[in-house]
C-alpha positions, 0 to 999 in steps of 0.5 A: 500500500505504501508503494502505491501511495508513493507512486501516486505522489510521484505521478502527480509531481510528474503531471505538474511538471509537464503542465509547467513545461519543465520537460519541454526543452530536454536534450534529445526531445523528439528523438528516439531513445537508444537502448542497449541490447542487454539480452546477451549479458547475464542479468546479474552483470547488466548493472555493472556493464552499464555503469562501466560502459557509461563511464567509458570503460567496460572490461574486454571480457564483458564484450567478449562474453556478449559476443559469445552469447550472440554467436551461440544464438547464431550457430543454433539458428543457422541452417547453412552448414558452411556458414555454421562451421564458420560461426563455430570457428569464430565462437571457439576463438571468442571462447578461447579469448574469454578464457585467456582474459579470465585467466589473466584476471585470476592471476592479477587478483590479490 
């Protein structure tokens, strides 16, 4: 019930701000919002990924892991055997790169 009351208060404040025109000159008004596709990043890592990415730094292993997940989906949905073989090779290379990165990270931990 408390959450409902807070939501109603917040909604009222937002409506008042709209009526006063406080949202009229926001940057990007009228432009589509670009949302990151985080479907290939494990849910428990998404907040960290976004935080690091927005700060201009994301560990390479996060991007490689995202690439691995995307490649797995492509391999599973690919019908052409020649293309599937190329995707599997690329997937193997990414997995090897990821494992190397993770080993380096383990060595650098105190």
